[in-house]
C-alpha positions in Angstrom: 196.1 69.6 12.2 193.4 67.0 12.3 194.0 63.4 13.3 193.8 60.7 10.7 191.0 58.3 11.0 192.0 54.6 11.4 190.2 51.3 11.3 189.1 49.9 14.7 191.1 47.1 16.2 189.6 43.8 17.4 188.7 43.3 21.0 189.9 46.4 22.8 188.0 46.5 26.1 186.0 49.7 26.4 182.4 50.6 27.0 179.9 52.6 25.0 178.7 55.9 26.5 175.3 57.4 26.5 175.6 60.8 24.9 172.1 62.1 25.7 169.3 60.4 27.6 166.7 63.1 27.4 166.3 66.7 26.3 167.7 68.9 29.1 165.0 71.0 30.8 167.2 74.1 30.6 167.1 73.9 26.8 163.4 73.0 26.6 162.1 76.6 26.2 159.3 75.5 23.9 161.3 75.9 20.7 162.2 72.2 20.8 159.4 69.7 21.4 161.3 66.5 21.2 164.6 64.8 20.4 167.0 66.4 18.0 167.7 63.1 16.2 164.5 61.4 15.0 166.1 58.0 14.5 168.6 56.0 16.7 172.1 57.1 15.7 175.3 55.5 16.8 178.8 56.9 16.4 182.0 54.8 16.7 185.0 56.8 17.9 188.6 56.2 19.2 189.6 57.1 22.8 190.5 60.6 21.6 187.1 61.2 20.0 188.2 60.8 16.4 185.7 58.7 14.4 187.0 55.4 13.0 187.0 54.9 9.2 184.2 52.4 9.2 183.9 51.8 5.4 182.3 48.5 4.9 181.3 48.0 8.5 177.7 47.3 9.6 175.8 46.9 12.8 172.9 44.8 14.2 170.5 45.8 16.9 169.4 42.8 19.0 166.4 42.6 21.4 165.4 39.4 23.1 168.0 37.5 21.1 166.4 38.5 17.8 167.8 40.9 15.2 165.6 44.0 15.2 167.5 46.0 12.6 170.7 46.0 10.5 172.3 49.1 9.0 175.6 50.0 7.4 178.1 52.5 8.8 179.2 55.4 6.7 182.9 56.1 6.3 182.8 58.6 9.2 181.9 56.1 12.0 178.1 56.8 12.0 175.2 54.3 11.6 171.6 55.3 11.6 168.8 52.8 12.3 165.9 54.3 10.2 163.2 52.0 11.8 164.1 52.8 15.4 162.5 56.1 16.5 163.9 58.2 19.4 163.8 58.5 22.3 164.0 54.7 22.5 161.5 53.0 24.8 163.4 49.7 25.1 167.0 48.7 25.5 169.1 47.1 22.7 172.3 45.3 22.2 174.4 46.5 19.3 176.9 44.3 17.5 179.3 45.8 15.0 180.9 43.8 12.2 183.4 44.4 9.5 182.7 43.7 5.8 183.8 40.1 6.2 181.3 39.5 9.0 183.8 39.4 11.8 182.4 40.7 15.1 184.3 43.7 16.5 182.2 45.1 19.4 179.1 44.2 21.4 177.5 47.0 23.6 174.3 47.5 25.5 172.2 50.6 24.6 169.8 51.5 27.4 166.2 52.7 26.9 165.6 56.4 26.6 168.4 57.5 24.3 168.5 59.1 20.8 172.3 58.8 20.2 174.9 56.4 21.5 178.7 56.3 21.2 180.9 53.3 21.0 184.3 54.4 22.3 187.4 52.3 21.4 
């Protein structure tokens, strides 16, 4: 039986994890010439890997204290930044908010990624 998705709680200490930094050489047999995801994608999951119900949540990407992009989460814990191609060549800070504008998480996304997970 699948676990029910729940809304994230405020201020639980955890860190985001890099899912993929580059395309592995063992899989690069010529059939794939680049990243699988063409735009920066972030998924927000609980400690057990189940995505949060993020209906109404949104995220901001920050670079040098300026907002670079803002995008809305879908209800399955996924947000896609359509103006950020992958693999990223710079690092970002991501801030996640609920529909009322309350800040839930702030994480650092390093350069060279195509997907990122916020855990917790």
